[in-house]
C-alpha positions in Angstrom: -23.2 7.0 4.4 -24.2 7.5 8.0 -21.3 8.7 10.1 -20.8 6.6 13.2 -20.2 8.6 16.4 -17.0 7.7 18.2 -17.0 6.3 21.7 -16.6 8.8 24.5 -14.1 7.1 26.8 -14.3 7.8 30.5 -11.5 10.1 31.7 -10.7 10.7 35.3 -11.1 14.2 36.6 -7.8 15.8 37.8 -7.3 15.3 41.5 -6.3 18.4 43.5 -2.9 18.3 45.0 -0.8 20.3 47.5 3.0 20.3 46.8 2.6 17.1 44.7 0.5 15.3 47.4 -3.1 14.5 47.3 -5.0 17.2 49.0 -7.5 14.8 50.6 -4.5 12.8 52.1 -3.1 16.0 53.6 -6.4 17.1 55.1 -7.2 13.6 56.4 -3.8 13.4 58.1 -4.0 16.8 59.7 -7.6 16.4 60.9 -6.9 12.9 62.3 -3.7 14.0 64.2 -5.4 17.2 65.4 -8.3 15.1 66.8 -6.0 12.7 68.5 -3.9 15.4 70.0 -6.9 17.3 71.2 -8.4 14.2 72.7 -5.2 13.5 74.6 -5.0 17.1 75.8 -8.6 17.3 77.0 -9.3 13.8 78.3 -6.0 12.0 78.9 -2.5 12.8 80.4 -1.4 15.2 77.7 1.7 13.3 76.9 0.5 12.5 73.4 0.2 8.8 74.1 3.9 8.1 75.0 2.9 5.4 77.3 0.3 3.7 75.1 1.4 0.8 72.9 0.6 0.5 70.1 0.6 4.3 69.6 -2.7 5.7 68.2 -0.7 7.6 65.5 0.0 4.2 63.9 -3.7 4.2 62.7 -3.1 7.5 60.8 0.2 6.5 59.2 -1.0 3.0 58.1 -4.3 4.2 56.9 -2.8 7.0 54.7 0.0 4.8 53.3 -2.4 1.9 52.4 -4.9 4.3 50.9 -2.8 6.7 48.9 0.7 5.3 48.5 4.3 6.0 49.4 4.6 9.8 49.2 1.4 10.4 51.2 2.5 7.7 53.7 5.8 9.4 54.3 4.0 12.7 54.7 1.7 11.1 57.3 4.8 9.6 59.1 6.5 13.0 59.2 3.4 14.8 60.4 2.8 12.2 63.1 6.5 12.6 64.2 6.1 16.4 64.4 2.8 16.0 66.3 4.5 13.6 68.7 7.7 15.4 69.4 6.9 19.1 68.9 7.1 20.6 72.4 6.7 17.1 73.9 10.2 15.7 74.2 10.5 13.2 77.1 13.0 13.9 79.9 16.3 12.2 79.7 16.9 9.9 82.7 20.2 9.9 84.6 21.1 6.3 83.5 20.6 7.2 79.8 23.4 8.3 77.6 22.8 10.5 74.5 22.5 7.5 72.1 19.9 5.7 74.3 17.9 8.9 74.6 18.1 9.6 70.9 16.9 6.1 70.2 14.0 6.4 72.6 13.0 9.7 71.0 13.4 8.6 67.3 12.3 5.0 67.6 8.6 5.6 66.9 9.2 8.1 64.0 11.6 5.7 62.3 9.2 2.8 62.6 6.5 5.0 61.1 8.8 6.0 58.2 9.7 2.3 57.5 6.0 1.3 57.7 5.0 4.1 55.4 7.5 3.0 52.8 6.6 -0.7 53.0 2.8 -0.3 52.9 3.0 2.6 50.5 5.0 0.6 48.0 2.5 -2.2 48.3 -0.3 0.3 47.5 1.8 1.7 44.6 2.0 -1.8 43.1 -1.8 -2.1 43.3 -2.2 1.3 41.6 0.1 0.3 38.8 -1.8 -2.9 38.2 -5.0 -1.0 38.2 -3.7 1.5 35.6 -2.5 -1.4 33.4 -6.0 -3.0 33.6 -7.6 0.3 32.8 -5.4 0.8 29.7 -6.2 -2.8 28.6 -10.0 -2.1 29.0 -9.7 1.1 27.1 -7.8 -0.6 24.3 -10.4 -3.4 24.2 -13.2 -0.8 24.0 -11.4 1.0 21.2 -10.9 -2.2 19.2 -14.5 -3.1 19.8 -15.6 0.3 18.5 -13.4 -0.1 15.4 -14.8 -3.5 14.6 -18.4 -2.3 15.1 -17.6 0.7 12.9 -16.1 -1.4 10.2 -19.0 -3.8 10.3 -21.6 -1.0 9.9 -19.5 0.4 7.0 -19.4 -2.9 5.2 -23.1 -3.5 5.8 -24.0 -0.1 4.4 -21.7 -0.7 1.5 -23.3 -4.1 0.8 -26.8 -2.6 0.9 -25.8 0.1 -1.5 -24.2 -2.4 -3.9 -27.3 -4.6 -3.8 -29.5 -1.6 -4.6 -27.1 -0.6 -7.4 -27.0 -4.0 -8.9 -30.7 -4.4 -8.7 -31.1 -1.0 -10.4 -28.6 -1.9 -13.1 -30.4 -5.2 -13.8 -33.8 -3.5 -14.1 -32.2 -0.9 -16.4 -30.8 -3.7 -18.6 -34.1 -5.5 -18.8 -36.0 -2.3 -19.6 -33.5 -1.4 -22.3 -33.9 -4.8 -23.9 -37.7 -4.6 -23.9 -37.7 -1.1 -25.3 -35.3 -2.1 -28.0 -37.6 -5.0 -29.0 -40.5 -2.6 -29.3 -38.5 -0.2 -31.6 -38.4 -2.9 -34.3 -42.0 -2.0 -35.3 -41.5 1.7 -35.6 -40.7 3.8 -38.7 -37.1 5.0 -39.2 -37.9 8.6 -38.0 -39.9 7.3 -35.0 -37.2 4.8 -34.3 -34.5 7.5 -34.1 -36.7 9.6 -31.8 -37.4 6.5 -29.6 -33.7 5.5 -29.6 -32.8 9.0 -28.4 -35.3 8.8 -25.6 -34.2 5.2 -24.8 -30.5 6.1 -24.6 -31.2 9.2 -22.5 -33.4 7.3 -19.9 -31.4 4.1 -19.8 -27.8 5.3 -19.8 -28.3 8.9 -18.6 -25.4 10.4 -20.6 -24.9 14.2 -20.8 -24.0 14.1 -24.5 -24.5 11.4 -27.1 -25.0 11.2 -30.9 -26.5 8.9 -33.5 -24.7 8.6 -36.9 -26.3 7.0 -40.0 -24.3 5.2 -42.6 -24.3 7.1 -45.9 -22.5 5.2 -48.6 -19.0 4.9 -47.2 -19.2 7.5 -44.5 -21.0 8.2 -41.2 -22.9 11.4 -40.9 -24.4 12.7 -37.6 -28.2 12.6 -37.4 -29.0 13.1 -33.7 -26.8 15.4 -31.5 -28.2 15.1 -28.0 -26.8 17.6 -25.5 -24.1 18.9 -27.8 -22.8 22.5 -27.2 -21.5 25.0 -29.6 -18.1 24.8 -28.0 -17.8 21.0 -28.5 -15.4 19.7 -31.1 -17.1 16.3 -31.8 -16.8 15.2 -35.4 -20.0 15.3 -37.5 -18.6 13.1 -40.2 -16.4 10.0 -40.3 -15.1 8.6 -43.6 -14.0 5.1 -44.2 -10.4 5.8 -43.5 -11.1 6.9 -39.9 -10.0 4.2 -37.4 -13.3 4.6 -35.5 -15.2 4.0 -38.8 -13.1 0.9 -39.5 -13.6 -0.6 -36.0 -17.3 0.2 -35.6 -18.6 -0.2 -39.1 -15.9 -2.5 -40.6 -15.3 -4.9 -37.7 -18.6 -4.2 -35.9 -17.0 -3.7 -32.6 -18.1 -1.8 -29.5 -15.2 0.4 -28.5 -14.7 1.9 -25.1 -12.2 4.1 -23.4 -11.8 1.5 -20.7 -9.7 -0.5 -23.1 -6.3 1.3 -23.9 -6.2 0.2 -27.5 -9.8 1.2 -28.1 -9.1 4.6 -26.4 -6.7 5.3 -29.2 -9.3 4.3 -31.7 -11.8 6.8 -30.2 -9.1 9.5 -30.4 -10.9 11.8 -27.8 -14.1 11.6 -29.7 -16.2 10.0 -27.0 -16.3 7.4 -24.3 -18.0 4.5 -26.0 -19.2 3.8 -29.6 -20.9 0.8 -31.3 -22.6 -0.2 -34.5 -26.4 -0.1 -35.1 -27.3 -3.3 -36.9 -30.5 -4.3 -38.6 -31.4 -7.6 -37.0 -33.4 -8.8 -40.0 -30.8 -8.1 -42.7 -27.7 -8.0 -40.6 -26.6 -4.8 -42.2 -24.9 -2.0 -40.3 -27.1 1.2 -40.5 -25.2 3.6 -38.3 -23.3 4.2 -35.1 -24.3 5.2 -31.6 -21.7 7.2 -29.7 -21.6 8.5 -26.1 -19.4 11.6 -25.7 -20.0 12.5 -22.0 -21.4 10.6 -19.0 -20.7 10.3 -15.3 -17.6 8.2 -14.5 -19.6 6.1 -12.0 -22.1 5.2 -14.8 -19.4 3.8 -17.1 -19.6 0.2 -15.7 -20.1 -3.3 -17.2 -23.9 -3.2 -16.8 -24.3 0.0 -18.7 -21.9 -1.2 -21.4 -24.0 -4.3 -21.8 -27.1 -2.1 -22.0 -25.4 0.1 -24.6 -24.6 -3.1 -26.6 -28.3 -4.2 -26.4 -29.4 -0.8 -27.7 
C-alpha cells in the first residue's frame, strides 16, 4: 500500500528578542526617537517639543503599542520619557510648588504609559484571537488530511479486495473446468492431473492424496513432503479422520474447532474423493501446509470442487 505523505504545516520562524522584547520594536523605537530628537536639535528650539501639543513622541508610543502590544508599548513610553526628560528638565517657576512642578514634568510620561497599556492590551486581544484562529485552521487542516488519508486507504483496500475476489472467482471456475476434464483420464493420469490441479489452483506447500484400500487409507501422492514431516501415511477405519472423511463424507477444516480435533494436527483441510458416476468414495485429498491468507472460503469451495 502506498504510504501517504503527511502535511507539512507552516511554522512561524522564531522572532529575535532583546530582554524579552521584540528586537524590531526596540530598534524602531530608538531610531524614531533619535530622529525626532536630532530634528529638534538641528532645526527647532532644542527643547524636545515641550511647547508642541500634541507631542511628536505620541506617534512613536502609539505606533509601537498598536503594532506590538503592551510590553513593547511600555518600553516605547519609557524610552520616550527618557528622551524627553534626560538633561531637559524645565525650570520651576516661582509660583509653582513642588507638586505642581512634579505634575508638569511627569504628566506627559504618565499619559504615555496609560496609552501604552490601553492600546497595547487592545493589540494583545487581537493577537490572542489570531492565535486561536490559526490553531483552528491547523486543526481543520489536520482533520482534512486524516480524512483524505483514510479515504485513500479505504479506496486502495477496496481495489485490492476487488482484485482478490476476481482472482478467487477465476480460480474457482478454472478448478471446476479442470476437474470436469479429469473425468476422461485414466486413473494414473487422473492422479497426476489432480496433483497439478491442486498445486496450481490452491498453491499449498504440502498436500497428499490417499486412496481407499479395503478399510484403510494409504498415501499415494506426497507433494512437498519432507523427511522431517510426521504426517501419517496410513489411516485405518478407527481413526476419527477416516470416519469423518470416508464414513460421513465430510470436508473437515481447522477453521472449525470440532473438525480441528478430528484432523489432530495432521493437516489443515481434508475431504473425500468421490466417483461421480458410482457415488463411491475412492480416497482422500488432504492439505498439510499452505499460507494462512489462502485459507479462505473461496479456496475451501475450490477444494470441495476438486
